[in-house]
N, C-alpha and C positions, 0 to 999 in steps of 0.2 A: 485373657492377659490385655490387659486396655494400652492400645496405641495412641503413639501422641503424633499429632498432626505434621512434627515436623519432623517426625522419622525416618529417614530417608537411606537406610543401612539396606535395604534392598538394591535401589536404584544406585547407590554408590560400588556394591561392591558387584553387580551384575554388569550395567549402562557402560557404554562408551564414555571418555573422558570428553568426547566433544561436545556434551549438553550444557548446555549454556543458562535457559530459563529458568528451571528450576534450582539452582545457586542461588538467584536472585530473592527466588516465591519459596524458600525451604516451607511447603504446606504438602499432604497428599490432598489430592484435591478429589472429592467422592462425584458432589451432584450441582447441577446447576439451571438459571429459569430468566432469561434476558439478559440484564447485565447483572447477574447475583453471583457468584459459589461460593461455595459451602466444602471444606475440607471433608476429615472422616471426624474432627470430631464432635462438627457441626457445628462449627466458626463460620460466621459470613463474611464476606466479601464482594463491593463493590468491582465491579470490570471495568476498568478504565487502559484496559488493552484490546479486547474481541479479538484474540487469537490473529495479534499483528496483523487485526484488517481481516480478518476472514472468517469475520462474526457481525457484519452489519446489522444483519438482521436479530442477533441474539444468541443465545444459547434455546435451545429444544425450542423453538419457535412453533408453538402452539399451529398453528393452521400450517406452517409446510409438513412436520411433526405426521401431523393428521395424515396427512394425502400421501405420506411416503411409508405408513403403516399401511394404510391402505392399498398401494401399490405392493409392497411386498406380500401381504394377506392373498391378493387376486392374481402371486404365481410372475408377478412384472419382470422382464426382461433384469438382470443384471449388470451383465456384462456382455458387452456388442462388441469388439472393435469397432469398425467405424463400417459394420452393416445398419438399415438402416431398419428404424425400430417405432412404434405408437411414442412413446418416452419421448426418441431424440423429433421425430418431426411436431409434437404439441410443444417442445421448446422453441426450435427454427420458427415456428408461426409466431408464439407468443411474443419472440424475442425482435423481431421486425415487425410485429403490429405495436407494439407498445414502448421497443427503443428505438428501432432506426427511421420507420415512416415520423413518427410524430417529428422527428428534430431534419428530417429529410437527408435523411445520410445514407447510401448504399453502399452494403459492402456483401463481399461469397462469407461466410461465415467456417474459419475453420477449428477442428477439432485438434491438438495438439496432445501431447503429452498431458496428464491432469496437473500440472505446477506454473508455476509468475514464469518462473524463466526456461521454463519449454516452450511459450508462446513468444517470449523474446529471442530465443534461438529462432524459434520458426522464420518470423519475421523479419532477421537477421540474411538470415537466409534464401527467402525470397527475395529481399532485395539487393542481397549481390546479383541471385540470379536474373531478375529486370534488367539491372544497369549493367551487368559484365563487370564494376567496380568490386573493390576490393572490401576498402576503407568503409569503417560507419565513426563517422561524428559524434562524442558523446561529451558530458559536459563534469566539472569539478561536483565531490559531492555526491555522485549519482550512483543511484543501487539499484544494479536491473535482476541480479540473481550469482548464482555460487555453482552453475557449472560453468565448462568454459570460453565458450560464447557470450555467452550475458556476464561473465566473469573478467572477458577482457574490458566490457564498456563500465562494469564497476570504478571505486575510483579511491575505494578503502583501500591503506595499504596493508593491514593488516588482512582483510579478506582474500586480497589480491597474492598475498602471498603462499597463502594455504595452498593456494594451485603447484605451485612446485615445479612449475613451467613458465617458461615465455609465453605472453600473454599477449598475440598479435593483432593486427590487421583496423587496429581500433584508433583516434583521432581525439584526443582528451582537448576542452576550450572551456573557456571559463565560464560559469554558469552565471545568471543575473545578476549580477547586484555583487560578484565577488572580488571585484575591486575596486567597490562604493557609490553610491548613487551618480558619480559622475562620467564613470566611463560607461559606456556602450560595448556590450561583449559583442555582439551582432556586427556593428560596423570591423570591430575586428577581424572578425570571421571572414566579412566580405574581404574584408582587406587581402587575407593572408589565402582565398581564392583568387583574385585578382594576380596578383603577384607572381609572376614565371621563376620566383627567384626565392619567395617564399620555403620551397620544401614542403609543401602541402597541397596531397593529393586529391583532386575530387575525387567526393566523398560517393558511395552507391548509396546510404539515408544519413539524414542526423537522427538520433532516439535522444527523447529527454522525459523528466516526466515534467507535472506541471507544478506541482509542488514536491520537494524531494523529503519525503518520510525517514529514511531512514540518515539520509543525508545530514542533517539538523533543522527540517519542517521549512525551508528556505521556496520563497513564494516566486516562482517569475511571474511577473510584471501581463499585464492583456498588452502591453505596447511588444514588449520584446517579443513576446511568442509570435503574436502577429507579425514582426518585422521577422524570424524565424521561417516562418513558413511563406512570406513571401522571396526570401533567400532561398526558400527551395525550388517554388515553383520555376525563380529564373534562371536557376541554373540545372534544372532536370535532374535535380536530389529529391531522393523520398525522405516523407516526414513520419516517422514514424514516436506513436504516443504511448507510452508505457504508463497506464491505466490497471496495473495489475494491484497496486492500494490504494488511491486515488480516486477508483474509478467507483460505479453502484454505489454514487452519493456522499462518499465520504468529504468530499468539498463543499455537499449541500448540490449538484446538480449531480444526473445519472453517472455522465464524463464527465469529466476534470476541467475540457476541455470547452464545455458547452460557454461558459462566460465569453473565453475569448475567440469566439466564433471560429474553430478552427475546422479546418476540414484533414484528417488527416489519412495517407494514403493506406498506413498500416494502426493498428488499434491494438494493447495487448490488454488481457482481464486476467484474471483468475481471482485468489481469495473468495469474495465473496458473491462473483458468480453462482459457483452450489450451494448459494441458499440457506447454506445448514452445515456450513464448516464441511461440507465434502468437497474432493478434490475435482476440482474443474476447471478448464483452463479456455478461453478462446482467443483465436487470432486472425482477426478481420482485417481483410486487403481489399482495397477496391477490385473492382470484376475487372476489369483491362487488364493487372499486376497478376490475377490468381493465375499465374503459369504452372503452376507445378506439376511434374507427371504422378500418374497413380504409384503411389505409395514412399515416394518421393523423401518424405519428412513422414514416418506414423509412429505408434506405440501401443503397446498394449492394452494396456488401461486408458484410451482415450475415450471409450465407448462405457465412459460410466455411468450408467441409466438412473440413478439413483440418485445420483449431480444431476440428469434434465430434470426429472421427474422438481426436485425441491427447487434448481432454478426456474425454473416453470413458474411454481405458486412464487416465489421473492415478488416475481415482476409483477405482480398485484400490486406494489405498493406504488412504482411508479403510473398506475392509470387513472386515475381521479382527481389528481394535481396537489391533495392537499399533506402528501409527503413528505415534498420539497419545503413549506411552510411552516410546518414541524421542525427541520433540520436548522431552518434560518432562524426559528426563535432558540432551540436550543441550542446553539450555534454564538452567539448572540451572550446567549447566560456563562457560557464559558468565557467569552472573549471578556465580558465586565467584570468576571469575577477576577481571572489570571490580570486583568490591569490594577485592579484594585490592590492585589496584590501589594503590586510591583511598586508603584506609585506610595501606598504607604509602608513600604521601607525600599528609600531607594539607597541604603546601605547593602543590598542585597546585589547590584549593582546588574541587577538582572533584566531582559527584555522577552518579551513576547513574541511569540514566533507562530504560521501557522496560520489555517483558515476553514471554517468551516468547523465540523467534525473530529478535527484534527489539527489541536494547540500545544502550543506547548511552552513552558518557560526557560531563556536558558540566560544560562549565569559565565561571567565573567571568570570565576574561578569555576573549572569544570568538576570539580568532585560534592559541589554542592547540588548540582542534578541527581547524583545516586545517591546522597545522603536523603534528596527529599524521597526519592520514591521508595525507599528503606524504611523513613520514620515515615511514608504513608500505608505503607503495604502492617507493621506493627500495630497499623491504627485499623486497616482490615480494607485499604483500596490496593488496586493492583496496576499500575502503571508503568513501564520501560522510560528509560533513558537515549536517545539518538543522538548522532553528530560527530563529528569525526573526533571529537576526543570527549563525547558522551555528557557534552555539557547542556545538553538541552532536557527535560522533563515534559515528557510527553504526555498528552492527554485523547487517548484516542478510544472510547466509549462507543459502545453500539449504538446505529443510530436510533433503533428503538427503546434506548433507555425511558424509562415513564422522567417524568421532567423532578418529581419528588426525589427519587433517586438520582437522577443528576445533581441535586442540589442539597444533598444528604453529601455526596462524592465531592465537590467542590469547599464544602464543610469540611471534612478532614483534612483536606487539601489545602487549606486554609490554617489549622490545628499545626500542622505537619512542618508548612513553609515559615512560620514562625518561631516553631522549634529549631529549626534549623539554623535558621538567622541566630538568632538569641544566643545556640552556642559559638556561631564562629563570630560575634562579636567579642565574645568570656573566651575566647581562645587566644582570639588576635590583642584582649589586656592581658593574660597571662604573661 
């Protein structure tokens, strides 16, 4: 019997109601290559989602796949807890030589459980252990994960409510631009810390995203980031940069904080550090703060050697210097396309947000973002929404997307945008 590409009966019947993305993208997917996915009926989709940033190097990257296949056929170790393996050694050496040393960074490399939220949990724990303080300062519209510690630093009310318990030991402050361009929120934080009557405890750490992905593509200015780092240095507060989604090139450089010249005390990496969509996470810790006792933070699957193999191979993209130039060109194409749409349709009341290869369109009328995503999916483009009201239609293609495919996807986005704006105008006249 011929199956329909949108037949989700098995999933609807047997899988938990917690599933979300499959409700927006009603298809049963079967194959994928770089920036394209095909469903079971062979329909082609351009992927502007990239596994929520876990597939920066595309689906089934051939160079990484070849290395993985060879490793499996050689009976390479796949699971090792935190025991020493050749695969881990290769990754550690290549990451240090290709990423840390060229940027003048010195970190001990910790392998927590293989998820972004686990990297954040470990970062917050070591910050508290080092300083002897409990509070972590985080920011409005932040997203740091779904386990209790990282969820406590996440701003979204819907996600926080899912915890079912109090989420203590964090203090929220307004992110850059939260009150508009005229308010410096670092000065506000500094004032709170200066005032013994503010009720604001000296924190163990400040955790931030340089670009808030789930929070609506809010981009912190270079000056704001530098001021945060200066505040941390002046007050003996650790600076944690959550680069789980924005790292590995998403903003145009390997670390999202390079443009601002930051030197964080702790860095959280996951998602695309696994190279092939494989579960893997790193917590980078300045050596003087690596005060863990053996086994004080561990996990059964932190020794995912297939992740080490894929991650090591993926680092080849960063060794010649050409990849960043390619990313800059693709980012400019996206920026020009989005700005062109917005300028051509002022009636949409839309604004461009984001940077690098994570950009999007924010609508004053939030429902339009979801409508744009749905219209694009019908035409064969997969893209999600973000922001506190899901008001941002977000483009996040693989960094390796071919220019022709990127242009094809942007053309589809243009048609979808014009369709929903035309419908909105018609409805307004009825």
